[in-house]
TORMI-631463 format. One record per residue: x, y, z of N, C-alpha, C in turn; chain. Coordinates in nm, 3 decimals, m for minus. Layout:
# TORMI-631463
(atom (X Y Z) (X Y Z) (X Y Z) 'A')
...
***
This chain:
# TORMI-631463
(atom (3.848 m2.191 2.715) (3.737 m2.097 2.766) (3.673 m2.166 2.888) 'A')
(atom (3.612 m2.108 2.961) (3.563 m2.136 3.095) (3.440 m2.186 3.071) 'A')
(atom (3.375 m2.319 3.147) (3.256 m2.341 3.118) (3.133 m2.242 3.153) 'A')
(atom (3.025 m2.255 3.043) (2.934 m2.135 3.045) (2.868 m2.142 3.186) 'A')
(atom (2.847 m2.249 3.275) (2.797 m2.211 3.407) (2.890 m2.127 3.484) 'A')
(atom (3.024 m2.159 3.483) (3.127 m2.075 3.560) (3.095 m1.932 3.487) 'A')
(atom (3.109 m1.904 3.384) (3.080 m1.764 3.325) (2.973 m1.705 3.365) 'A')
(atom (2.862 m1.783 3.385) (2.732 m1.731 3.466) (2.765 m1.679 3.610) 'A')
(atom (2.829 m1.782 3.671) (2.854 m1.739 3.819) (2.954 m1.622 3.828) 'A')
(atom (3.039 m1.609 3.729) (3.128 m1.473 3.749) (3.047 m1.359 3.739) 'A')
(atom (2.951 m1.372 3.624) (2.854 m1.257 3.602) (2.769 m1.227 3.704) 'A')
(atom (2.709 m1.317 3.756) (2.633 m1.323 3.904) (2.704 m1.230 4.016) 'A')
(atom (2.841 m1.282 4.035) (2.916 m1.223 4.139) (2.949 m1.072 4.097) 'A')
(atom (2.978 m1.047 3.976) (2.973 m0.892 3.937) (2.880 m0.815 3.963) 'A')
(atom (2.742 m0.887 3.931) (2.638 m0.794 3.970) (2.603 m0.760 4.111) 'A')
(atom (2.635 m0.878 4.172) (2.670 m0.862 4.340) (2.747 m0.776 4.377) 'A')
(atom (2.868 m0.749 4.342) (2.942 m0.642 4.374) (2.920 m0.505 4.339) 'A')
(atom (2.836 m0.504 4.239) (2.787 m0.392 4.195) (2.691 m0.330 4.271) 'A')
(atom (2.589 m0.424 4.312) (2.489 m0.366 4.382) (2.508 m0.366 4.511) 'A')
(atom (2.622 m0.422 4.578) (2.657 m0.385 4.727) (2.686 m0.247 4.727) 'A')
(atom (2.759 m0.173 4.638) (2.767 m0.026 4.620) (2.668 0.035 4.605) 'A')
(atom (2.584 0.009 4.493) (2.452 0.067 4.490) (2.375 0.092 4.579) 'A')
(atom (2.314 m0.033 4.661) (2.218 m0.038 4.770) (2.274 0.026 4.910) 'A')
(atom (2.432 0.029 4.937) (2.456 0.063 5.049) (2.395 0.202 5.072) 'A')
(atom (2.406 0.285 5.013) (2.363 0.431 5.041) (2.247 0.413 5.124) 'A')
(atom (2.136 0.345 5.063) (1.983 0.333 5.142) (2.025 0.290 5.287) 'A')
(atom (2.087 0.181 5.311) (2.128 0.138 5.438) (2.202 0.242 5.527) 'A')
(atom (2.277 0.319 5.475) (2.370 0.397 5.540) (2.314 0.578 5.552) 'A')
(atom (2.181 0.584 5.482) (2.143 0.708 5.465) (2.143 0.776 5.603) 'A')
(atom (2.084 0.722 5.683) (2.072 0.805 5.832) (2.187 0.871 5.889) 'A')
(atom (2.316 0.805 5.892) (2.425 0.872 5.931) (2.468 0.960 5.829) 'A')
(atom (2.462 0.961 5.711) (2.486 1.050 5.589) (2.390 1.147 5.618) 'A')
(atom (2.240 1.151 5.635) (2.187 1.254 5.633) (2.233 1.370 5.775) 'A')
(atom (2.257 1.285 5.876) (2.300 1.351 6.006) (2.425 1.431 5.972) 'A')
(atom (2.529 1.391 5.885) (2.654 1.437 5.884) (2.648 1.546 5.776) 'A')
(atom (2.556 1.556 5.670) (2.566 1.659 5.583) (2.405 1.750 5.613) 'A')
(atom (2.343 1.734 5.708) (2.220 1.790 5.736) (2.099 1.807 5.640) 'A')
(atom (2.081 1.677 5.596) (2.010 1.649 5.479) (1.850 1.647 5.523) 'A')
(atom (1.762 1.726 5.472) (1.637 1.697 5.482) (1.592 1.588 5.394) 'A')
(atom (1.464 1.496 5.400) (1.455 1.394 5.318) (1.439 1.398 5.191) 'A')
(atom (1.381 1.535 5.158) (1.409 1.574 4.992) (1.519 1.549 4.923) 'A')
(atom (1.604 1.618 4.986) (1.773 1.612 4.943) (1.825 1.474 4.984) 'A')
(atom (1.774 1.401 5.066) (1.845 1.245 5.083) (1.766 1.163 4.965) 'A')
(atom (1.652 1.190 4.918) (1.582 1.134 4.782) (1.647 1.157 4.662) 'A')
(atom (1.692 1.279 4.666) (1.781 1.311 4.534) (1.912 1.269 4.537) 'A')
(atom (1.987 1.250 4.659) (2.103 1.195 4.666) (2.075 1.015 4.617) 'A')
(atom (1.967 0.965 4.691) (1.963 0.822 4.674) (1.931 0.790 4.523) 'A')
(atom (1.883 0.873 4.454) (1.819 0.844 4.304) (1.930 0.879 4.206) 'A')
(atom (2.048 0.932 4.260) (2.144 0.990 4.170) (2.211 0.893 4.084) 'A')
(atom (2.238 0.760 4.148) (2.262 0.669 4.087) (2.188 0.624 3.956) 'A')
(atom (2.046 0.631 3.970) (1.963 0.577 3.870) (1.946 0.687 3.748) 'A')
(atom (1.996 0.819 3.791) (1.985 0.893 3.698) (2.101 0.866 3.571) 'A')
(atom (2.209 0.845 3.630) (2.317 0.813 3.542) (2.328 0.675 3.515) 'A')
(atom (2.263 0.574 3.566) (2.259 0.423 3.524) (2.171 0.419 3.385) 'A')
(atom (2.057 0.485 3.425) (1.975 0.487 3.299) (2.034 0.560 3.154) 'A')
(atom (2.081 0.666 3.198) (2.172 0.731 3.061) (2.283 0.665 3.014) 'A')
(atom (2.330 0.576 3.089) (2.467 0.501 3.023) (2.438 0.399 2.961) 'A')
(atom (2.293 0.330 2.958) (2.251 0.215 2.898) (2.294 0.214 2.752) 'A')
(atom (2.239 0.335 2.671) (2.265 0.325 2.536) (2.412 0.318 2.495) 'A')
(atom (2.503 0.442 2.549) (2.629 0.467 2.502) (2.724 0.333 2.561) 'A')
(atom (2.687 0.257 2.647) (2.767 0.151 2.719) (2.755 0.010 2.593) 'A')
(atom (2.614 0.025 2.565) (2.610 m0.105 2.446) (2.680 m0.043 2.308) 'A')
(atom (2.666 0.070 2.285) (2.737 0.112 2.160) (2.914 0.104 2.177) 'A')
(atom (2.960 0.155 2.305) (3.099 0.118 2.336) (3.136 m0.056 2.314) 'A')
(atom (3.059 m0.132 2.378) (3.059 m0.266 2.373) (3.060 m0.329 2.245) 'A')
(atom (2.982 m0.248 2.137) (2.973 m0.299 2.005) (3.103 m0.272 1.944) 'A')
(atom (3.154 m0.159 1.978) (3.268 m0.094 1.882) (3.401 m0.156 1.981) 'A')
(atom (3.414 m0.147 2.107) (3.526 m0.167 2.178) (3.551 m0.319 2.236) 'A')
(atom (3.432 m0.364 2.258) (3.443 m0.519 2.302) (3.364 m0.527 2.462) 'A')
(atom (3.297 m0.614 2.444) (3.161 m0.624 2.562) (3.243 m0.678 2.699) 'A')
(atom (3.349 m0.751 2.675) (3.421 m0.790 2.802) (3.499 m0.678 2.876) 'A')
(atom (3.570 m0.589 2.754) (3.645 m0.485 2.815) (3.559 m0.372 2.868) 'A')
(atom (3.416 m0.371 2.847) (3.343 m0.274 2.886) (3.301 m0.301 3.026) 'A')
(atom (3.243 m0.447 3.049) (3.226 m0.515 3.172) (3.334 m0.478 3.283) 'A')
(atom (3.450 m0.519 3.245) (3.578 m0.502 3.316) (3.575 m0.356 3.364) 'A')
(atom (3.576 m0.264 3.259) (3.577 m0.126 3.293) (3.463 m0.082 3.387) 'A')
(atom (3.355 m0.129 3.357) (3.261 m0.092 3.456) (3.272 m0.106 3.586) 'A')
(atom (3.311 m0.244 3.619) (3.336 m0.286 3.760) (3.443 m0.231 3.807) 'A')
(atom (3.572 m0.196 3.731) (3.675 m0.113 3.800) (3.638 0.025 3.816) 'A')
(atom (3.579 0.069 3.730) (3.509 0.211 3.763) (3.414 0.198 3.893) 'A')
(atom (3.329 0.106 3.913) (3.251 0.099 4.019) (3.337 0.114 4.144) 'A')
(atom (3.426 0.016 4.158) (3.521 0.027 4.279) (3.599 0.153 4.320) 'A')
(atom (3.612 0.218 4.186) (3.661 0.369 4.218) (3.565 0.446 4.268) 'A')
(atom (3.427 0.445 4.226) (3.354 0.514 4.283) (3.287 0.521 4.426) 'A')
(atom (3.334 0.381 4.466) (3.279 0.325 4.579) (3.402 0.399 4.696) 'A')
(atom (3.511 0.419 4.667) (3.622 0.480 4.715) (3.599 0.646 4.710) 'A')
(atom (3.537 0.676 4.589) (3.504 0.832 4.578) (3.413 0.856 4.697) 'A')
(atom (3.306 0.771 4.707) (3.194 0.767 4.770) (3.234 0.806 4.928) 'A')
(atom (3.327 0.705 4.969) (3.368 0.715 5.095) (3.483 0.817 5.134) 'A')
(atom (3.519 0.881 5.039) (3.592 1.003 5.071) (3.529 1.143 5.025) 'A')
(atom (3.424 1.129 4.968) (3.353 1.258 4.946) (3.337 1.338 5.066) 'A')
(atom (3.377 1.492 5.066) (3.396 1.562 5.199) (3.288 1.648 5.175) 'A')
(atom (3.236 1.667 5.090) (3.106 1.765 5.061) (2.983 1.694 4.994) 'A')
(atom (2.889 1.782 5.001) (2.744 1.707 4.947) (2.759 1.712 4.789) 'A')
(atom (2.839 1.803 4.735) (2.841 1.823 4.589) (2.919 1.707 4.551) 'A')
(atom (3.008 1.672 4.628) (3.130 1.544 4.582) (3.067 1.426 4.619) 'A')
(atom (2.965 1.416 4.714) (2.902 1.315 4.744) (2.803 1.261 4.630) 'A')
(atom (2.735 1.371 4.579) (2.652 1.373 4.468) (2.711 1.305 4.348) 'A')
(atom (2.817 1.381 4.313) (2.919 1.330 4.196) (2.926 1.204 4.198) 'A')
(atom (2.980 1.150 4.319) (3.037 1.013 4.346) (2.922 0.912 4.300) 'A')
(atom (2.791 0.947 4.355) (2.680 0.855 4.320) (2.660 0.868 4.175) 'A')
(atom (2.660 0.987 4.095) (2.642 0.989 3.960) (2.751 0.890 3.898) 'A')
(atom (2.869 0.918 3.920) (2.986 0.837 3.868) (2.940 0.717 3.904) 'A')
(atom (2.901 0.644 4.008) (2.865 0.507 4.021) (2.769 0.474 3.950) 'A')
(atom (2.650 0.532 3.945) (2.557 0.498 3.794) (2.626 0.480 3.668) 'A')
(atom (2.700 0.574 3.628) (2.767 0.577 3.520) (2.844 0.450 3.500) 'A')
(atom (2.921 0.434 3.577) (3.012 0.311 3.591) (2.933 0.158 3.590) 'A')
(atom (2.827 0.157 3.667) (2.739 0.034 3.673) (2.652 0.024 3.544) 'A')
(atom (2.609 0.118 3.455) (2.543 0.141 3.342) (2.616 0.030 3.225) 'A')
(atom (2.764 0.002 3.250) (2.821 m0.062 3.148) (2.798 m0.219 3.156) 'A')
(atom (2.759 m0.256 3.274) (2.751 m0.389 3.276) (2.623 m0.470 3.203) 'A')
(atom (2.489 m0.421 3.221) (2.385 m0.466 3.179) (2.391 m0.455 3.008) 'A')
(atom (2.425 m0.365 2.948) (2.424 m0.367 2.810) (2.533 m0.462 2.761) 'A')
(atom (2.630 m0.510 2.833) (2.735 m0.604 2.757) (2.712 m0.731 2.816) 'A')
(atom (2.695 m0.737 2.935) (2.689 m0.910 3.000) (2.594 m0.968 2.943) 'A')
(atom (2.470 m0.930 2.881) (2.374 m0.999 2.819) (2.430 m1.083 2.686) 'A')
(atom (2.528 m1.004 2.633) (2.583 m1.066 2.502) (2.699 m1.153 2.534) 'A')
(atom (2.769 m1.134 2.628) (2.853 m1.238 2.699) (2.773 m1.377 2.734) 'A')
(atom (2.687 m1.372 2.787) (2.590 m1.483 2.819) (2.540 m1.562 2.705) 'A')
(atom (2.500 m1.481 2.608) (2.452 m1.525 2.485) (2.569 m1.628 2.433) 'A')
(atom (2.681 m1.540 2.377) (2.781 m1.604 2.319) (2.861 m1.743 2.416) 'A')
(atom (2.840 m1.736 2.516) (2.921 m1.867 2.587) (2.823 m1.977 2.634) 'A')
(atom (2.691 m1.965 2.591) (2.586 m2.036 2.645) (2.554 m2.129 2.533) 'A')
(atom (2.520 m2.260 2.563) (2.471 m2.323 2.453) (2.324 m2.293 2.425) 'A')
(atom (2.299 m2.283 2.277) (2.177 m2.239 2.247) (2.033 m2.264 2.340) 'A')
(atom (2.036 m2.382 2.365) (1.940 m2.427 2.428) (1.915 m2.378 2.574) 'A')
(atom (2.025 m2.316 2.630) (2.015 m2.275 2.765) (2.039 m2.127 2.782) 'A')
(atom (2.022 m2.067 2.668) (2.059 m1.910 2.687) (1.938 m1.844 2.786) 'A')
(atom (1.833 m1.856 2.768) (1.712 m1.787 2.855) (1.757 m1.809 3.005) 'A')
(atom (1.809 m1.950 3.013) (1.826 m2.003 3.160) (1.959 m1.936 3.201) 'A')
(atom (2.047 m1.904 3.128) (2.168 m1.831 3.165) (2.150 m1.684 3.186) 'A')
(atom (2.054 m1.628 3.112) (2.033 m1.502 3.138) (1.933 m1.479 3.276) 'A')
(atom (1.864 m1.577 3.300) (1.774 m1.549 3.403) (1.877 m1.591 3.525) 'A')
(atom (1.960 m1.678 3.513) (2.036 m1.712 3.632) (2.159 m1.567 3.660) 'A')
(atom (2.203 m1.516 3.564) (2.302 m1.438 3.589) (2.224 m1.282 3.631) 'A')
(atom (2.120 m1.283 3.607) (2.042 m1.161 3.658) (1.976 m1.186 3.776) 'A')
(atom (2.006 m1.305 3.828) (1.987 m1.306 3.986) (2.075 m1.223 4.070) 'A')
(atom (2.173 m1.184 4.015) (2.309 m1.098 4.076) (2.247 m0.965 4.123) 'A')
(atom (2.141 m0.903 4.062) (2.082 m0.778 4.123) (2.024 m0.805 4.242) 'A')
(atom (1.930 m0.911 4.251) (1.848 m0.914 4.359) (1.930 m0.993 4.473) 'A')
(atom (2.034 m1.072 4.469) (2.098 m1.086 4.565) (2.181 m1.003 4.613) 'A')
(atom (2.226 m0.891 4.509) (2.326 m0.795 4.560) (2.260 m0.689 4.600) 'A')
(atom (2.124 m0.676 4.607) (2.016 m0.567 4.668) (2.017 m0.628 4.798) 'A')
(atom (1.983 m0.734 4.805) (1.958 m0.819 4.953) (2.109 m0.804 5.041) 'A')
(atom (2.217 m0.832 4.980) (2.327 m0.836 5.057) (2.392 m0.674 5.085) 'A')
(atom (2.365 m0.612 4.965) (2.394 m0.457 5.017) (2.337 m0.399 5.131) 'A')
(atom (2.208 m0.425 5.141) (2.133 m0.359 5.247) (2.152 m0.428 5.361) 'A')
(atom (2.167 m0.561 5.354) (2.213 m0.613 5.491) (2.335 m0.579 5.533) 'A')
(atom (2.411 m0.618 5.461) (2.574 m0.589 5.473) (2.619 m0.438 5.519) 'A')
(atom (2.537 m0.343 5.464) (2.577 m0.200 5.483) (2.517 m0.173 5.624) 'A')
(atom (2.400 m0.224 5.624) (2.330 m0.219 5.763) (2.415 m0.250 5.870) 'A')
(atom (2.436 m0.374 5.860) (2.507 m0.436 5.966) (2.650 m0.381 5.996) 'A')
(atom (2.710 m0.357 5.884) (2.874 m0.308 5.909) (2.841 m0.135 5.960) 'A')
(atom (2.745 m0.082 5.905) (2.709 0.059 5.948) (2.690 0.079 6.104) 'A')
(atom (2.672 m0.025 6.173) (2.670 m0.042 6.310) (2.788 m0.058 6.386) 'A')
(atom (2.892 m0.089 6.302) (2.999 m0.118 6.352) (3.115 m0.028 6.316) 'A')
(atom (3.084 0.022 6.201) (3.202 0.112 6.110) (3.120 0.241 6.087) 'A')
(atom (3.220 0.355 6.081) (3.141 0.468 5.975) (3.119 0.442 5.861) 'A')
(atom (3.022 0.505 5.820) (2.957 0.474 5.673) (3.053 0.496 5.580) 'A')
(atom (3.162 0.596 5.590) (3.260 0.601 5.486) (3.320 0.469 5.482) 'A')
(atom (3.380 0.407 5.620) (3.457 0.301 5.574) (3.362 0.144 5.523) 'A')
(atom (3.274 0.183 5.527) (3.187 0.068 5.445) (3.197 0.105 5.296) 'A')
(atom (3.181 0.191 5.238) (3.220 0.202 5.111) (3.344 0.181 5.070) 'A')
(atom (3.430 0.196 5.152) (3.570 0.175 5.121) (3.597 0.008 5.116) 'A')
(atom (3.529 m0.062 5.208) (3.544 m0.183 5.200) (3.475 m0.252 5.089) 'A')
(atom (3.353 m0.191 5.059) (3.275 m0.240 4.944) (3.347 m0.218 4.783) 'A')
(atom (3.472 m0.140 4.788) (3.524 m0.128 4.679) (3.608 m0.234 4.643) 'A')
(atom (3.621 m0.355 4.727) (3.684 m0.478 4.684) (3.630 m0.575 4.632) 'A')
(atom (3.517 m0.606 4.637) (3.458 m0.715 4.550) (3.439 m0.657 4.407) 'A')
(atom (3.431 m0.536 4.353) (3.439 m0.526 4.224) (3.579 m0.564 4.157) 'A')
(atom (3.670 m0.540 4.223) (3.785 m0.548 4.199) (3.815 m0.706 4.173) 'A')
(atom (3.797 m0.816 4.266) (3.790 m0.927 4.219) (3.710 m0.988 4.098) 'A')
(atom (3.582 m0.895 4.088) (3.507 m0.910 3.971) (3.580 m0.912 3.845) 'A')
(atom (3.647 m0.785 3.864) (3.735 m0.739 3.723) (3.827 m0.852 3.682) 'A')
(atom (3.902 m0.915 3.819) (3.992 m1.007 3.784) (3.942 m1.118 3.732) 'A')
(atom (3.850 m1.171 3.789) (3.791 m1.282 3.745) (3.759 m1.296 3.602) 'A')
(atom (3.668 m1.171 3.560) (3.634 m1.167 3.431) (3.738 m1.155 3.342) 'A')
(atom (3.839 m1.095 3.363) (3.991 m1.067 3.281) (4.047 m1.222 3.259) 'A')
(atom (4.024 m1.282 3.354) (4.100 m1.425 3.361) (4.029 m1.521 3.309) 'A')
(atom (3.890 m1.537 3.312) (3.811 m1.651 3.254) (3.707 m1.637 3.167) 'A')
(atom (3.666 m1.496 3.123) (3.553 m1.457 3.063) (3.610 m1.430 2.910) 'A')
(atom (3.593 m1.503 2.812) (3.627 m1.472 2.685) (3.518 m1.346 2.605) 'A')
(atom (3.615 m1.268 2.512) (3.551 m1.162 2.447) (3.463 m1.229 2.335) 'A')
(atom (3.314 m1.220 2.364) (3.239 m1.255 2.239) (3.267 m1.179 2.120) 'A')
(atom (3.205 m1.269 2.004) (3.241 m1.228 1.847) (3.162 m1.110 1.860) 'A')
(atom (3.203 m1.033 1.798) (3.169 m0.872 1.760) (3.044 m0.881 1.643) 'A')
(atom (3.044 m0.952 1.580) (2.931 m0.982 1.468) (2.888 m1.110 1.446) 'A')
(atom (2.737 m1.116 1.440) (2.693 m1.245 1.428) (2.596 m1.258 1.285) 'A')
(atom (2.573 m1.372 1.253) (2.471 m1.336 1.167) (2.328 m1.330 1.211) 'A')
(atom (2.223 m1.279 1.146) (2.103 m1.247 1.182) (2.027 m1.407 1.261) 'A')
(atom (2.080 m1.505 1.182) (2.011 m1.614 1.210) (2.057 m1.663 1.381) 'A')
(atom (2.200 m1.610 1.405) (2.213 m1.652 1.531) (2.167 m1.567 1.611) 'A')
***
């Protein structure tokens, strides 16, 4: 099994990979608005699409993790997130773009419900809170990097290409999780 600090680092990276895709839309919204002729109200609905689906996926993803395995759900989520990034980049209509962003939220809902259990299972009892805190620094880092990188890349490339590029980091995250993170036990006693 991988050392617990390495598990934390992999999960931080998985969060960053997800947030690159999640936050890129905000930085790339001006050219998207121009391409689709979106007023600000529709742009706001499009931007929030990830969160409608992300929120609704928390309970089902947790239940699936309990039933099918937490590691499996995290891997599925980051792989699906890579696919939704490609789907976003290829979406030719506003309806497809909205669907891609909903799918992004669904895919990213798999991570939070299941990585917490992995951290708790692989971390020494006296360091679990620290592990949770460190692993959850990934969203903050991913938000910052997603906005900065997407904004910068958006000055060099068409917005669609940025989403295609951002599909690669989750693939690496899935590979690292598959390779080095063990499946936590499915049941523990109440004392644990």
